[in-house]
C-alpha positions as CSV (number, residue, x, y, z in Angstrom):
1,M,21.5,-11.7,-2.4
2,S,19.9,-8.4,-1.3
3,H,16.4,-8.3,-0.1
4,F,14.0,-5.9,-1.9
5,R,11.7,-3.8,0.3
6,L,9.2,-1.5,-1.1
7,T,9.2,1.9,0.7
8,Q,6.0,3.7,0.1
9,G,4.0,5.8,2.6
10,T,4.4,6.6,6.3
11,F,6.6,4.2,8.3
12,S,8.0,2.6,5.2
13,Y,11.6,2.4,6.6
14,L,10.5,0.8,9.8
15,P,10.0,-2.9,10.3
16,D,6.5,-4.2,9.5
17,F,3.9,-3.4,12.2
18,S,2.2,-6.0,14.2
19,D,-1.6,-6.0,14.4
20,E,-1.4,-4.3,17.8
21,E,0.8,-1.5,16.3
22,I,-1.6,-1.2,13.4
23,A,-4.5,-0.9,15.8
24,K,-2.7,2.0,17.6
25,Q,-2.4,3.9,14.4
26,V,-6.1,3.2,13.6
27,E,-7.0,4.5,17.1
28,Y,-4.9,7.6,16.5
29,S,-6.7,8.2,13.2
30,I,-10.1,7.7,14.8
31,Q,-9.2,10.2,17.6
32,N,-8.5,12.7,14.9
33,G,-11.8,12.1,13.0
34,W,-10.1,10.6,10.0
35,A,-11.9,8.2,7.6
36,I,-10.1,4.8,7.1
37,S,-9.8,2.8,3.9
38,I,-8.0,-0.4,3.0
39,E,-6.5,-0.9,-0.5
40,F,-4.6,-3.7,-2.2
41,T,-2.5,-4.2,-5.4
42,D,-0.2,-6.6,-7.2
43,D,1.4,-3.7,-9.1
44,P,3.3,-1.7,-6.5
45,H,4.9,0.7,-9.0
46,P,5.5,4.1,-7.2
47,R,3.3,5.9,-9.8
48,N,0.5,3.5,-9.3
49,V,-1.3,5.6,-6.7
50,Y,-4.7,4.1,-7.3
51,W,-4.8,0.7,-5.7
52,D,-8.0,-1.5,-5.6
53,M,-10.2,-0.6,-2.7
54,W,-11.3,-3.2,-0.2
55,G,-15.0,-2.4,0.5
56,L,-16.0,1.2,1.1
57,P,-14.1,3.8,3.1
58,M,-15.0,3.7,6.8
59,F,-16.4,7.1,7.7
60,D,-17.3,7.9,11.3
61,I,-15.9,4.6,12.6
62,Q,-15.4,4.5,16.3
63,D,-13.8,1.1,16.8
64,A,-10.3,0.0,15.7
65,A,-11.4,-3.6,16.0
66,A,-13.8,-3.1,13.1
67,V,-11.0,-1.9,10.8
68,L,-8.8,-4.9,11.8
69,T,-11.6,-7.3,11.0
70,E,-11.8,-5.8,7.5
71,L,-8.0,-5.9,7.2
72,R,-7.9,-9.6,8.2
73,A,-10.7,-10.3,5.6
74,C,-8.6,-8.5,2.9
75,R,-5.5,-10.4,3.9
76,T,-7.4,-13.7,3.6
77,A,-8.8,-12.7,0.1
78,Y,-5.4,-11.4,-1.1
79,P,-2.6,-13.2,0.7
80,N,0.0,-12.4,-2.0
81,C,-0.7,-8.7,-2.5
82,Y,0.4,-5.5,-1.0
83,I,-2.2,-4.1,1.3
84,R,-2.2,-0.5,2.7
85,L,-4.3,1.4,5.2
86,N,-5.1,5.0,4.5
87,A,-6.6,7.7,6.8
88,Y,-8.2,10.7,5.3
89,D,-8.6,14.1,6.9
90,R,-11.6,15.9,5.7
91,S,-11.2,19.0,7.9
92,Y,-9.9,21.1,5.0
93,G,-13.1,20.5,3.0
94,R,-11.6,17.9,0.8
95,Q,-10.2,14.4,1.3
96,T,-6.6,14.8,2.2
97,T,-4.4,11.8,3.0
98,A,-3.2,12.2,6.5
99,L,-1.7,8.7,7.0
100,S,-1.0,5.9,4.6
101,F,1.1,2.8,5.3
102,I,1.7,-0.7,4.0
103,V,0.2,-3.4,6.4
104,Q,1.0,-6.5,4.2
105,R,3.6,-7.4,1.7
106,P,4.0,-10.5,-0.5
107,K,6.3,-13.2,0.9
108,E,8.7,-12.6,-2.0
109,D,8.9,-9.4,-4.2
110,P,11.3,-9.6,-7.1
111,G,11.8,-5.8,-7.1
112,F,12.1,-3.5,-10.0
113,H,14.3,-3.1,-13.0
114,V,15.4,0.1,-14.7
115,I,15.3,0.5,-18.5
116,R,17.8,3.1,-19.8
117,Q,17.1,4.8,-23.1
118,E,19.5,7.1,-24.8
119,K,17.8,9.7,-27.0
120,S,19.0,12.5,-29.2
121,D,21.0,15.4,-27.8
122,R,22.4,13.2,-25.0
123,Q,19.1,12.8,-23.3
124,I,18.7,9.8,-21.2
125,R,15.3,8.5,-20.1
126,Y,14.7,5.9,-17.4
127,T,11.7,3.7,-16.9
128,L,11.1,1.8,-13.7
129,T,9.2,-1.5,-14.1
130,S,8.2,-4.1,-11.5
131,Y,9.4,-7.6,-12.3
132,A,6.1,-8.8,-10.9
133,T,4.2,-7.2,-13.8
134,D,5.9,-9.7,-16.2
135,R,3.3,-12.1,-14.9
136,P,-0.5,-11.8,-15.5
137,K,-2.6,-9.9,-13.0
138,G,-3.7,-12.1,-10.1
139,A,-0.6,-14.4,-10.5
140,R,2.1,-11.9,-9.9
141,F,3.2,-13.0,-6.4
142,D,2.0,-16.6,-6.3
143,S,4.6,-18.9,-4.9
């Protein structure tokens, strides 16, 4: 049986980072003056770019430990959700995502299925749907 692995954001093809490796990325973001935010979801569809935000974005933060404290609190509150860390570069006069990567995954993710629809004039349309969304919100990754 193949193992599904969601690949979204920076580092998505690498093994999951340890907290020490996450801290290094947070430190790099802080050195660049980027604001940090933490988001979570139980609907990881690639077009679902608006995940739920954990707290407020952390502007002008100077300590990676504070970000990791918030990350641990989010993990405790949402142990069966995807969690990602974002870093925003405001140097262009607008919030631009400079770094975004997944820092927690559910223990088991059933993956996605493709729905193929044949339309007139030989058109074929595909829809990608997460198997997790077959369950109600809040219970999608419960074991």
